[in-house]
PDB file of N, CA, C and O in Angstrom, chain B, residues numbered from 101:
ATOM      1  N   MET B 101       8.421 -43.963  24.313  1.00  0.00           N
ATOM      2  CA  MET B 101       7.753 -43.615  23.074  1.00  0.00           C
ATOM      3  C   MET B 101       8.651 -43.988  21.900  1.00  0.00           C
ATOM      4  O   MET B 101       9.878 -43.926  21.970  1.00  0.00           O
ATOM      5  N   GLN B 102       7.998 -44.366  20.852  1.00  0.00           N
ATOM      6  CA  GLN B 102       8.762 -44.729  19.673  1.00  0.00           C
ATOM      7  C   GLN B 102       9.017 -43.484  18.819  1.00  0.00           C
ATOM      8  O   GLN B 102       8.278 -42.501  18.876  1.00  0.00           O
ATOM      9  N   ASN B 103      10.066 -43.562  18.044  1.00  0.00           N
ATOM     10  CA  ASN B 103      10.467 -42.411  17.234  1.00  0.00           C
ATOM     11  C   ASN B 103       9.419 -42.046  16.195  1.00  0.00           C
ATOM     12  O   ASN B 103       9.172 -40.860  15.977  1.00  0.00           O
ATOM     13  N   TRP B 104       8.809 -43.001  15.562  1.00  0.00           N
ATOM     14  CA  TRP B 104       7.836 -42.706  14.517  1.00  0.00           C
ATOM     15  C   TRP B 104       6.626 -41.982  15.098  1.00  0.00           C
ATOM     16  O   TRP B 104       6.039 -41.138  14.421  1.00  0.00           O
ATOM     17  N   PHE B 105       6.240 -42.288  16.330  1.00  0.00           N
ATOM     18  CA  PHE B 105       5.108 -41.635  16.976  1.00  0.00           C
ATOM     19  C   PHE B 105       5.407 -40.152  17.228  1.00  0.00           C
ATOM     20  O   PHE B 105       4.540 -39.299  17.033  1.00  0.00           O
ATOM     21  N   VAL B 106       6.608 -39.855  17.653  1.00  0.00           N
ATOM     22  CA  VAL B 106       7.017 -38.469  17.899  1.00  0.00           C
ATOM     23  C   VAL B 106       7.034 -37.682  16.590  1.00  0.00           C
ATOM     24  O   VAL B 106       6.594 -36.534  16.548  1.00  0.00           O
ATOM     25  N   VAL B 107       7.541 -38.298  15.528  1.00  0.00           N
ATOM     26  CA  VAL B 107       7.589 -37.625  14.226  1.00  0.00           C
ATOM     27  C   VAL B 107       6.186 -37.345  13.720  1.00  0.00           C
ATOM     28  O   VAL B 107       5.906 -36.241  13.254  1.00  0.00           O
ATOM     29  N   VAL B 108       5.299 -38.332  13.804  1.00  0.00           N
ATOM     30  CA  VAL B 108       3.928 -38.159  13.318  1.00  0.00           C
ATOM     31  C   VAL B 108       3.205 -37.094  14.135  1.00  0.00           C
ATOM     32  O   VAL B 108       2.493 -36.270  13.560  1.00  0.00           O
ATOM     33  N   MET B 109       3.361 -37.085  15.429  1.00  0.00           N
ATOM     34  CA  MET B 109       2.712 -36.079  16.279  1.00  0.00           C
ATOM     35  C   MET B 109       3.254 -34.675  15.990  1.00  0.00           C
ATOM     36  O   MET B 109       2.495 -33.707  15.973  1.00  0.00           O
ATOM     37  N   GLY B 110       4.553 -34.568  15.764  1.00  0.00           N
ATOM     38  CA  GLY B 110       5.143 -33.267  15.447  1.00  0.00           C
ATOM     39  C   GLY B 110       4.647 -32.731  14.122  1.00  0.00           C
ATOM     40  O   GLY B 110       4.255 -31.568  14.024  1.00  0.00           O
ATOM     41  N   LEU B 111       4.662 -33.580  13.094  1.00  0.00           N
ATOM     42  CA  LEU B 111       4.178 -33.140  11.778  1.00  0.00           C
ATOM     43  C   LEU B 111       2.678 -32.841  11.818  1.00  0.00           C
ATOM     44  O   LEU B 111       2.215 -31.881  11.202  1.00  0.00           O
ATOM     45  N   GLY B 112       1.935 -33.655  12.536  1.00  0.00           N
ATOM     46  CA  GLY B 112       0.498 -33.415  12.660  1.00  0.00           C
ATOM     47  C   GLY B 112       0.207 -32.098  13.340  1.00  0.00           C
ATOM     48  O   GLY B 112      -0.680 -31.357  12.915  1.00  0.00           O
ATOM     49  N   THR B 113       0.947 -31.800  14.396  1.00  0.00           N
ATOM     50  CA  THR B 113       0.765 -30.529  15.107  1.00  0.00           C
ATOM     51  C   THR B 113       1.082 -29.352  14.194  1.00  0.00           C
ATOM     52  O   THR B 113       0.340 -28.370  14.181  1.00  0.00           O
ATOM     53  N   VAL B 114       2.146 -29.428  13.446  1.00  0.00           N
ATOM     54  CA  VAL B 114       2.534 -28.343  12.547  1.00  0.00           C
ATOM     55  C   VAL B 114       1.449 -28.102  11.504  1.00  0.00           C
ATOM     56  O   VAL B 114       1.065 -26.956  11.272  1.00  0.00           O
ATOM     57  N   PHE B 115       0.954 -29.149  10.879  1.00  0.00           N
ATOM     58  CA  PHE B 115      -0.031 -28.961   9.824  1.00  0.00           C
ATOM     59  C   PHE B 115      -1.385 -28.522  10.369  1.00  0.00           C
ATOM     60  O   PHE B 115      -2.089 -27.757   9.709  1.00  0.00           O
ATOM     61  N   VAL B 116      -1.759 -28.979  11.537  1.00  0.00           N
ATOM     62  CA  VAL B 116      -3.020 -28.521  12.135  1.00  0.00           C
ATOM     63  C   VAL B 116      -2.939 -27.036  12.468  1.00  0.00           C
ATOM     64  O   VAL B 116      -3.891 -26.298  12.215  1.00  0.00           O
ATOM     65  N   VAL B 117      -1.836 -26.592  13.020  1.00  0.00           N
ATOM     66  CA  VAL B 117      -1.676 -25.173  13.342  1.00  0.00           C
ATOM     67  C   VAL B 117      -1.638 -24.336  12.069  1.00  0.00           C
ATOM     68  O   VAL B 117      -2.209 -23.246  12.040  1.00  0.00           O
ATOM     69  N   LEU B 118      -0.988 -24.812  11.029  1.00  0.00           N
ATOM     70  CA  LEU B 118      -0.975 -24.074   9.769  1.00  0.00           C
ATOM     71  C   LEU B 118      -2.380 -23.941   9.183  1.00  0.00           C
ATOM     72  O   LEU B 118      -2.737 -22.884   8.664  1.00  0.00           O
ATOM     73  N   ILE B 119      -3.167 -24.994   9.263  1.00  0.00           N
ATOM     74  CA  ILE B 119      -4.547 -24.926   8.772  1.00  0.00           C
ATOM     75  C   ILE B 119      -5.357 -23.928   9.593  1.00  0.00           C
ATOM     76  O   ILE B 119      -6.173 -23.190   9.041  1.00  0.00           O
ATOM     77  N   LEU B 120      -5.139 -23.899  10.900  1.00  0.00           N
ATOM     78  CA  LEU B 120      -5.836 -22.925  11.746  1.00  0.00           C
ATOM     79  C   LEU B 120      -5.430 -21.488  11.401  1.00  0.00           C
ATOM     80  O   LEU B 120      -6.274 -20.592  11.403  1.00  0.00           O
ATOM     81  N   ILE B 121      -4.162 -21.266  11.108  1.00  0.00           N
ATOM     82  CA  ILE B 121      -3.702 -19.928  10.717  1.00  0.00           C
ATOM     83  C   ILE B 121      -4.329 -19.515   9.389  1.00  0.00           C
ATOM     84  O   ILE B 121      -4.732 -18.362   9.236  1.00  0.00           O
ATOM     85  N   ILE B 122      -4.419 -20.427   8.432  1.00  0.00           N
ATOM     86  CA  ILE B 122      -5.043 -20.129   7.145  1.00  0.00           C
ATOM     87  C   ILE B 122      -6.512 -19.785   7.342  1.00  0.00           C
ATOM     88  O   ILE B 122      -7.008 -18.837   6.732  1.00  0.00           O
ATOM     89  N   ALA B 123      -7.213 -20.536   8.180  1.00  0.00           N
ATOM     90  CA  ALA B 123      -8.626 -20.263   8.445  1.00  0.00           C
ATOM     91  C   ALA B 123      -8.799 -18.905   9.108  1.00  0.00           C
ATOM     92  O   ALA B 123      -9.730 -18.171   8.777  1.00  0.00           O
ATOM     93  N   LEU B 124      -7.924 -18.564  10.030  1.00  0.00           N
ATOM     94  CA  LEU B 124      -7.987 -17.264  10.699  1.00  0.00           C
ATOM     95  C   LEU B 124      -7.756 -16.128   9.706  1.00  0.00           C
ATOM     96  O   LEU B 124      -8.454 -15.115   9.753  1.00  0.00           O
ATOM     97  N   CYS B 125      -6.786 -16.287   8.812  1.00  0.00           N
ATOM     98  CA  CYS B 125      -6.527 -15.261   7.786  1.00  0.00           C
ATOM     99  C   CYS B 125      -7.724 -15.110   6.855  1.00  0.00           C
ATOM    100  O   CYS B 125      -8.063 -13.994   6.463  1.00  0.00           O
ATOM    101  N   TYR B 126      -8.358 -16.205   6.500  1.00  0.00           N
ATOM    102  CA  TYR B 126      -9.539 -16.155   5.634  1.00  0.00           C
ATOM    103  C   TYR B 126     -10.681 -15.409   6.328  1.00  0.00           C
ATOM    104  O   TYR B 126     -11.346 -14.581   5.706  1.00  0.00           O
ATOM    105  N   LEU B 127     -10.909 -15.695   7.599  1.00  0.00           N
ATOM    106  CA  LEU B 127     -11.975 -15.016   8.332  1.00  0.00           C
ATOM    107  C   LEU B 127     -11.696 -13.530   8.486  1.00  0.00           C
ATOM    108  O   LEU B 127     -12.606 -12.712   8.351  1.00  0.00           O
ATOM    109  N   LEU B 128     -10.451 -13.173   8.767  1.00  0.00           N
ATOM    110  CA  LEU B 128     -10.104 -11.758   8.871  1.00  0.00           C
ATOM    111  C   LEU B 128     -10.255 -11.047   7.529  1.00  0.00           C
ATOM    112  O   LEU B 128     -10.640  -9.879   7.485  1.00  0.00           O
ATOM    113  N   GLY B 129      -9.954 -11.745   6.439  1.00  0.00           N
ATOM    114  CA  GLY B 129     -10.155 -11.167   5.109  1.00  0.00           C
ATOM    115  C   GLY B 129     -11.621 -10.902   4.834  1.00  0.00           C
ATOM    116  O   GLY B 129     -11.968  -9.873   4.254  1.00  0.00           O
ATOM    117  N   LEU B 130     -12.489 -11.822   5.245  1.00  0.00           N
ATOM    118  CA  LEU B 130     -13.929 -11.604   5.075  1.00  0.00           C
ATOM    119  C   LEU B 130     -14.409 -10.400   5.874  1.00  0.00           C
ATOM    120  O   LEU B 130     -15.228  -9.615   5.398  1.00  0.00           O
ATOM    121  N   ILE B 131     -13.899 -10.264   7.080  1.00  0.00           N
ATOM    122  CA  ILE B 131     -14.293  -9.130   7.922  1.00  0.00           C
ATOM    123  C   ILE B 131     -13.813  -7.818   7.310  1.00  0.00           C
ATOM    124  O   ILE B 131     -14.546  -6.828   7.301  1.00  0.00           O
ATOM    125  N   CYS B 132     -12.589  -7.809   6.800  1.00  0.00           N
ATOM    126  CA  CYS B 132     -12.055  -6.584   6.187  1.00  0.00           C
ATOM    127  C   CYS B 132     -12.803  -6.225   4.914  1.00  0.00           C
ATOM    128  O   CYS B 132     -13.051  -5.046   4.658  1.00  0.00           O
ATOM    129  N   ARG B 133     -13.167  -7.218   4.112  1.00  0.00           N
ATOM    130  CA  ARG B 133     -13.931  -6.947   2.896  1.00  0.00           C
ATOM    131  C   ARG B 133     -15.304  -6.389   3.223  1.00  0.00           C
ATOM    132  O   ARG B 133     -15.797  -5.525   2.497  1.00  0.00           O
ATOM    133  N   ALA B 134     -15.933  -6.849   4.280  1.00  0.00           N
ATOM    134  CA  ALA B 134     -17.244  -6.342   4.678  1.00  0.00           C
ATOM    135  C   ALA B 134     -17.136  -4.881   5.103  1.00  0.00           C
ATOM    136  O   ALA B 134     -18.020  -4.081   4.798  1.00  0.00           O
ATOM    137  N   GLY B 135     -16.069  -4.528   5.799  1.00  0.00           N
ATOM    138  CA  GLY B 135     -15.852  -3.138   6.193  1.00  0.00           C
ATOM    139  C   GLY B 135     -15.552  -2.251   5.000  1.00  0.00           C
ATOM    140  O   GLY B 135     -15.954  -1.088   4.978  1.00  0.00           O
ATOM    141  N   ALA B 136     -14.860  -2.775   4.020  1.00  0.00           N
ATOM    142  CA  ALA B 136     -14.521  -1.991   2.828  1.00  0.00           C
ATOM    143  C   ALA B 136     -15.762  -1.752   1.976  1.00  0.00           C
ATOM    144  O   ALA B 136     -15.886  -0.692   1.362  1.00  0.00           O
ATOM    145  N   LYS B 137     -16.680  -2.710   1.926  1.00  0.00           N
ATOM    146  CA  LYS B 137     -17.904  -2.522   1.149  1.00  0.00           C
ATOM    147  C   LYS B 137     -18.758  -1.415   1.735  1.00  0.00           C
ATOM    148  O   LYS B 137     -19.399  -0.673   0.992  1.00  0.00           O
ATOM    149  N   GLU B 138     -18.780  -1.290   3.052  1.00  0.00           N
ATOM    150  CA  GLU B 138     -19.539  -0.217   3.681  1.00  0.00           C
ATOM    151  C   GLU B 138     -18.951   1.136   3.328  1.00  0.00           C
ATOM    152  O   GLU B 138     -19.694   2.086   3.080  1.00  0.00           O
ATOM    153  N   GLU B 139     -17.637   1.240   3.302  1.00  0.00           N
ATOM    154  CA  GLU B 139     -16.989   2.499   2.956  1.00  0.00           C
ATOM    155  C   GLU B 139     -17.172   2.835   1.481  1.00  0.00           C
ATOM    156  O   GLU B 139     -17.318   4.007   1.133  1.00  0.00           O
ATOM    157  N   GLN B 140     -17.166   1.827   0.606  1.00  0.00           N
ATOM    158  CA  GLN B 140     -17.315   2.080  -0.824  1.00  0.00           C
ATOM    159  C   GLN B 140     -18.734   2.457  -1.185  1.00  0.00           C
ATOM    160  O   GLN B 140     -18.947   3.140  -2.186  1.00  0.00           O
ATOM    161  N   SER B 141     -19.709   2.037  -0.407  1.00  0.00           N
ATOM    162  CA  SER B 141     -21.091   2.326  -0.747  1.00  0.00           C
ATOM    163  C   SER B 141     -21.433   3.797  -0.537  1.00  0.00           C
ATOM    164  O   SER B 141     -22.403   4.289  -1.113  1.00  0.00           O
ATOM    165  N   LYS B 142     -20.659   4.505   0.273  1.00  0.00           N
ATOM    166  CA  LYS B 142     -20.899   5.923   0.492  1.00  0.00           C
ATOM    167  C   LYS B 142     -20.466   6.700  -0.752  1.00  0.00           C
ATOM    168  O   LYS B 142     -19.381   6.453  -1.277  1.00  0.00           O
ATOM    169  N   PRO B 143     -21.287   7.632  -1.233  1.00  0.00           N
ATOM    170  CA  PRO B 143     -20.882   8.418  -2.403  1.00  0.00           C
ATOM    171  C   PRO B 143     -19.757   9.379  -2.034  1.00  0.00           C
ATOM    172  O   PRO B 143     -19.797  10.033  -0.992  1.00  0.00           O
ATOM    173  N   SER B 144     -18.774   9.453  -2.888  1.00  0.00           N
ATOM    174  CA  SER B 144     -17.646  10.339  -2.642  1.00  0.00           C
ATOM    175  C   SER B 144     -17.822  11.622  -3.441  1.00  0.00           C
ATOM    176  O   SER B 144     -18.265  11.584  -4.589  1.00  0.00           O
ATOM    177  N   PRO B 145     -17.477  12.758  -2.841  1.00  0.00           N
ATOM    178  CA  PRO B 145     -17.663  14.045  -3.509  1.00  0.00           C
ATOM    179  C   PRO B 145     -16.509  14.410  -4.437  1.00  0.00           C
ATOM    180  O   PRO B 145     -16.128  15.578  -4.510  1.00  0.00           O
ATOM    181  N   VAL B 146     -15.952  13.441  -5.140  1.00  0.00           N
ATOM    182  CA  VAL B 146     -14.833  13.683  -6.045  1.00  0.00           C
ATOM    183  C   VAL B 146     -15.379  13.956  -7.439  1.00  0.00           C
ATOM    184  O   VAL B 146     -16.176  13.183  -7.970  1.00  0.00           O
ATOM    185  N   SER B 147     -14.950  15.040  -8.011  1.00  0.00           N
ATOM    186  CA  SER B 147     -15.394  15.358  -9.365  1.00  0.00           C
ATOM    187  C   SER B 147     -14.438  14.746 -10.383  1.00  0.00           C
ATOM    188  O   SER B 147     -13.291  14.440 -10.059  1.00  0.00           O
ATOM    189  N   ASP B 148     -14.912  14.570 -11.608  1.00  0.00           N
ATOM    190  CA  ASP B 148     -14.089  13.967 -12.648  1.00  0.00           C
ATOM    191  C   ASP B 148     -13.103  14.965 -13.254  1.00  0.00           C
ATOM    192  O   ASP B 148     -12.088  14.554 -13.816  1.00  0.00           O
ATOM    193  N   ALA B 149     -13.376  16.245 -13.155  1.00  0.00           N
ATOM    194  CA  ALA B 149     -12.503  17.254 -13.738  1.00  0.00           C
ATOM    195  C   ALA B 149     -11.264  17.430 -12.858  1.00  0.00           C
ATOM    196  O   ALA B 149     -11.385  17.510 -11.636  1.00  0.00           O
ATOM    197  N   PRO B 150     -10.082  17.490 -13.462  1.00  0.00           N
ATOM    198  CA  PRO B 150      -8.881  17.703 -12.661  1.00  0.00           C
ATOM    199  C   PRO B 150      -8.845  19.123 -12.102  1.00  0.00           C
ATOM    200  O   PRO B 150      -9.201  20.082 -12.786  1.00  0.00           O
ATOM    201  N   ALA B 151      -8.416  19.238 -10.864  1.00  0.00           N
ATOM    202  CA  ALA B 151      -8.338  20.552 -10.230  1.00  0.00           C
ATOM    203  C   ALA B 151      -7.114  21.300 -10.751  1.00  0.00           C
ATOM    204  O   ALA B 151      -6.062  20.706 -10.987  1.00  0.00           O
ATOM    205  N   ALA B 152      -7.265  22.587 -10.922  1.00  0.00           N
ATOM    206  CA  ALA B 152      -6.161  23.421 -11.397  1.00  0.00           C
ATOM    207  C   ALA B 152      -5.168  23.642 -10.263  1.00  0.00           C
ATOM    208  O   ALA B 152      -5.556  23.739  -9.098  1.00  0.00           O
ATOM    209  N   ILE B 153      -3.902  23.720 -10.605  1.00  0.00           N
ATOM    210  CA  ILE B 153      -2.864  23.963  -9.611  1.00  0.00           C
ATOM    211  C   ILE B 153      -2.759  25.472  -9.435  1.00  0.00           C
ATOM    212  O   ILE B 153      -2.445  26.176 -10.394  1.00  0.00           O
ATOM    213  N   PRO B 154      -3.015  25.990  -8.226  1.00  0.00           N
ATOM    214  CA  PRO B 154      -3.061  27.445  -8.059  1.00  0.00           C
ATOM    215  C   PRO B 154      -1.699  28.122  -8.233  1.00  0.00           C
ATOM    216  O   PRO B 154      -1.621  29.165  -8.882  1.00  0.00           O
ATOM    217  N   ASN B 155      -0.652  27.572  -7.686  1.00  0.00           N
ATOM    218  CA  ASN B 155       0.686  28.179  -7.779  1.00  0.00           C
ATOM    219  C   ASN B 155       1.624  27.216  -8.477  1.00  0.00           C
ATOM    220  O   ASN B 155       2.445  26.559  -7.836  1.00  0.00           O
ATOM    221  N   ARG B 156       1.500  27.133  -9.783  1.00  0.00           N
ATOM    222  CA  ARG B 156       2.266  26.164 -10.567  1.00  0.00           C
ATOM    223  C   ARG B 156       3.769  26.441 -10.500  1.00  0.00           C
ATOM    224  O   ARG B 156       4.561  25.500 -10.440  1.00  0.00           O
ATOM    225  N   ALA B 157       4.173  27.699 -10.508  1.00  0.00           N
ATOM    226  CA  ALA B 157       5.598  28.048 -10.464  1.00  0.00           C
ATOM    227  C   ALA B 157       6.205  27.658  -9.116  1.00  0.00           C
ATOM    228  O   ALA B 157       7.328  27.157  -9.063  1.00  0.00           O
ATOM    229  N   GLU B 158       5.468  27.887  -8.030  1.00  0.00           N
ATOM    230  CA  GLU B 158       5.970  27.509  -6.712  1.00  0.00           C
ATOM    231  C   GLU B 158       6.077  25.990  -6.577  1.00  0.00           C
ATOM    232  O   GLU B 158       7.025  25.473  -5.984  1.00  0.00           O
ATOM    233  N   LEU B 159       5.094  25.287  -7.133  1.00  0.00           N
ATOM    234  CA  LEU B 159       5.134  23.828  -7.092  1.00  0.00           C
ATOM    235  C   LEU B 159       6.333  23.298  -7.876  1.00  0.00           C
ATOM    236  O   LEU B 159       7.022  22.388  -7.414  1.00  0.00           O
ATOM    237  N   ALA B 160       6.584  23.858  -9.052  1.00  0.00           N
ATOM    238  CA  ALA B 160       7.726  23.435  -9.866  1.00  0.00           C
ATOM    239  C   ALA B 160       9.041  23.726  -9.149  1.00  0.00           C
ATOM    240  O   ALA B 160       9.974  22.927  -9.214  1.00  0.00           O
ATOM    241  N   ALA B 161       9.119  24.876  -8.461  1.00  0.00           N
ATOM    242  CA  ALA B 161      10.332  25.222  -7.719  1.00  0.00           C
ATOM    243  C   ALA B 161      10.546  24.260  -6.550  1.00  0.00           C
ATOM    244  O   ALA B 161      11.677  23.856  -6.278  1.00  0.00           O
ATOM    245  N   ALA B 162       9.470  23.895  -5.861  1.00  0.00           N
ATOM    246  CA  ALA B 162       9.590  22.977  -4.736  1.00  0.00           C
ATOM    247  C   ALA B 162      10.015  21.586  -5.210  1.00  0.00           C
ATOM    248  O   ALA B 162      10.843  20.932  -4.576  1.00  0.00           O
ATOM    249  N   ILE B 163       9.446  21.145  -6.320  1.00  0.00           N
ATOM    250  CA  ILE B 163       9.824  19.837  -6.862  1.00  0.00           C
ATOM    251  C   ILE B 163      11.279  19.844  -7.313  1.00  0.00           C
ATOM    252  O   ILE B 163      12.018  18.894  -7.058  1.00  0.00           O
ATOM    253  N   ALA B 164      11.687  20.919  -7.984  1.00  0.00           N
ATOM    254  CA  ALA B 164      13.078  21.019  -8.441  1.00  0.00           C
ATOM    255  C   ALA B 164      14.040  21.026  -7.253  1.00  0.00           C
ATOM    256  O   ALA B 164      15.098  20.400  -7.308  1.00  0.00           O
ATOM    257  N   ALA B 165      13.680  21.726  -6.188  1.00  0.00           N
ATOM    258  CA  ALA B 165      14.546  21.769  -5.004  1.00  0.00           C
ATOM    259  C   ALA B 165      14.643  20.392  -4.345  1.00  0.00           C
ATOM    260  O   ALA B 165      15.717  19.989  -3.899  1.00  0.00           O
ATOM    261  N   ALA B 166      13.515  19.669  -4.285  1.00  0.00           N
ATOM    262  CA  ALA B 166      13.534  18.339  -3.666  1.00  0.00           C
ATOM    263  C   ALA B 166      14.363  17.362  -4.490  1.00  0.00           C
ATOM    264  O   ALA B 166      15.139  16.581  -3.938  1.00  0.00           O
ATOM    265  N   VAL B 167      14.200  17.404  -5.810  1.00  0.00           N
ATOM    266  CA  VAL B 167      14.972  16.512  -6.678  1.00  0.00           C
ATOM    267  C   VAL B 167      16.456  16.858  -6.624  1.00  0.00           C
ATOM    268  O   VAL B 167      17.302  15.965  -6.609  1.00  0.00           O
ATOM    269  N   ALA B 168      16.774  18.156  -6.594  1.00  0.00           N
ATOM    270  CA  ALA B 168      18.173  18.574  -6.523  1.00  0.00           C
ATOM    271  C   ALA B 168      18.806  18.138  -5.205  1.00  0.00           C
ATOM    272  O   ALA B 168      19.955  17.699  -5.180  1.00  0.00           O
ATOM    273  N   GLU B 169      18.057  18.258  -4.114  1.00  0.00           N
ATOM    274  CA  GLU B 169      18.586  17.833  -2.813  1.00  0.00           C
ATOM    275  C   GLU B 169      18.824  16.332  -2.780  1.00  0.00           C
ATOM    276  O   GLU B 169      19.828  15.863  -2.244  1.00  0.00           O
ATOM    277  N   TYR B 170      17.897  15.586  -3.355  1.00  0.00           N
ATOM    278  CA  TYR B 170      18.022  14.129  -3.354  1.00  0.00           C
ATOM    279  C   TYR B 170      19.179  13.662  -4.231  1.00  0.00           C
ATOM    280  O   TYR B 170      19.924  12.754  -3.861  1.00  0.00           O
ATOM    281  N   SER B 171      19.324  14.293  -5.398  1.00  0.00           N
ATOM    282  CA  SER B 171      20.353  13.844  -6.337  1.00  0.00           C
ATOM    283  C   SER B 171      21.709  14.506  -6.097  1.00  0.00           C
ATOM    284  O   SER B 171      22.717  14.074  -6.657  1.00  0.00           O
ATOM    285  N   GLY B 172      21.741  15.546  -5.272  1.00  0.00           N
ATOM    286  CA  GLY B 172      23.008  16.195  -4.955  1.00  0.00           C
ATOM    287  C   GLY B 172      23.484  17.147  -6.042  1.00  0.00           C
ATOM    288  O   GLY B 172      24.683  17.410  -6.144  1.00  0.00           O
ATOM    289  N   THR B 173      22.575  17.665  -6.851  1.00  0.00           N
ATOM    290  CA  THR B 173      22.939  18.623  -7.892  1.00  0.00           C
ATOM    291  C   THR B 173      22.363  19.987  -7.553  1.00  0.00           C
ATOM    292  O   THR B 173      21.708  20.168  -6.527  1.00  0.00           O
ATOM    293  N   ASP B 174      22.620  20.934  -8.432  1.00  0.00           N
ATOM    294  CA  ASP B 174      22.101  22.287  -8.262  1.00  0.00           C
ATOM    295  C   ASP B 174      20.669  22.351  -8.799  1.00  0.00           C
ATOM    296  O   ASP B 174      20.364  21.728  -9.816  1.00  0.00           O
ATOM    297  N   ALA B 175      19.794  23.094  -8.130  1.00  0.00           N
ATOM    298  CA  ALA B 175      18.393  23.190  -8.547  1.00  0.00           C
ATOM    299  C   ALA B 175      18.261  23.899  -9.889  1.00  0.00           C
ATOM    300  O   ALA B 175      17.309  23.634 -10.623  1.00  0.00           O
ATOM    301  N   SER B 176      19.186  24.789 -10.231  1.00  0.00           N
ATOM    302  CA  SER B 176      19.087  25.498 -11.511  1.00  0.00           C
ATOM    303  C   SER B 176      19.404  24.579 -12.687  1.00  0.00           C
ATOM    304  O   SER B 176      19.085  24.910 -13.829  1.00  0.00           O
ATOM    305  N   ALA B 177      20.028  23.427 -12.426  1.00  0.00           N
ATOM    306  CA  ALA B 177      20.368  22.490 -13.488  1.00  0.00           C
ATOM    307  C   ALA B 177      19.212  21.552 -13.834  1.00  0.00           C
ATOM    308  O   ALA B 177      19.302  20.779 -14.789  1.00  0.00           O
ATOM    309  N   ILE B 178      18.126  21.619 -13.058  1.00  0.00           N
ATOM    310  CA  ILE B 178      16.990  20.726 -13.282  1.00  0.00           C
ATOM    311  C   ILE B 178      15.932  21.456 -14.078  1.00  0.00           C
ATOM    312  O   ILE B 178      15.555  22.581 -13.750  1.00  0.00           O
ATOM    313  N   ARG B 179      15.456  20.808 -15.125  1.00  0.00           N
ATOM    314  CA  ARG B 179      14.422  21.400 -15.980  1.00  0.00           C
ATOM    315  C   ARG B 179      13.191  20.500 -15.914  1.00  0.00           C
ATOM    316  O   ARG B 179      13.241  19.330 -16.294  1.00  0.00           O
ATOM    317  N   ILE B 180      12.089  21.061 -15.428  1.00  0.00           N
ATOM    318  CA  ILE B 180      10.843  20.314 -15.317  1.00  0.00           C
ATOM    319  C   ILE B 180      10.027  20.582 -16.572  1.00  0.00           C
ATOM    320  O   ILE B 180       9.675  21.726 -16.859  1.00  0.00           O
ATOM    321  N   LEU B 181       9.725  19.522 -17.321  1.00  0.00           N
ATOM    322  CA  LEU B 181       8.992  19.665 -18.569  1.00  0.00           C
ATOM    323  C   LEU B 181       7.479  19.648 -18.366  1.00  0.00           C
ATOM    324  O   LEU B 181       6.761  20.411 -19.012  1.00  0.00           O
ATOM    325  N   SER B 182       6.996  18.799 -17.490  1.00  0.00           N
ATOM    326  CA  SER B 182       5.557  18.741 -17.250  1.00  0.00           C
ATOM    327  C   SER B 182       5.286  18.177 -15.862  1.00  0.00           C
ATOM    328  O   SER B 182       6.089  17.435 -15.296  1.00  0.00           O
ATOM    329  N   ILE B 183       4.135  18.554 -15.341  1.00  0.00           N
ATOM    330  CA  ILE B 183       3.709  18.083 -14.034  1.00  0.00           C
ATOM    331  C   ILE B 183       2.329  17.460 -14.226  1.00  0.00           C
ATOM    332  O   ILE B 183       1.398  18.127 -14.678  1.00  0.00           O
ATOM    333  N   LYS B 184       2.202  16.176 -13.880  1.00  0.00           N
ATOM    334  CA  LYS B 184       0.918  15.478 -14.025  1.00  0.00           C
ATOM    335  C   LYS B 184       0.508  14.914 -12.684  1.00  0.00           C
ATOM    336  O   LYS B 184       1.340  14.383 -11.949  1.00  0.00           O
ATOM    337  N   LYS B 185      -0.764  15.026 -12.361  1.00  0.00           N
ATOM    338  CA  LYS B 185      -1.289  14.476 -11.124  1.00  0.00           C
ATOM    339  C   LYS B 185      -1.461  12.979 -11.302  1.00  0.00           C
ATOM    340  O   LYS B 185      -2.024  12.528 -12.300  1.00  0.00           O
ATOM    341  N   LEU B 186      -0.980  12.209 -10.338  1.00  0.00           N
ATOM    342  CA  LEU B 186      -1.103  10.758 -10.392  1.00  0.00           C
ATOM    343  C   LEU B 186      -2.326  10.291  -9.652  1.00  0.00           C
ATOM    344  O   LEU B 186      -2.590   9.091  -9.592  1.00  0.00           O
TER     345      LEU B 186
END
């Protein structure tokens, strides 16, 4: 076999397989989008009003303790100014 034939066959094989992988990813994306549309069409029972936090002081204490543990400081040195739901 000649060298140029081996090079052309190798490059051809690589590009054909890459095109097949791209086509497979595109088809899987279409399948996933179809499944997501079915889930989105169902009405969700989420209200627009934000829910009240029942134990705001306990939540603030838990957040302060977690931040203090992560940063290696004392929990009494942390002052939480506001808590917003993301």
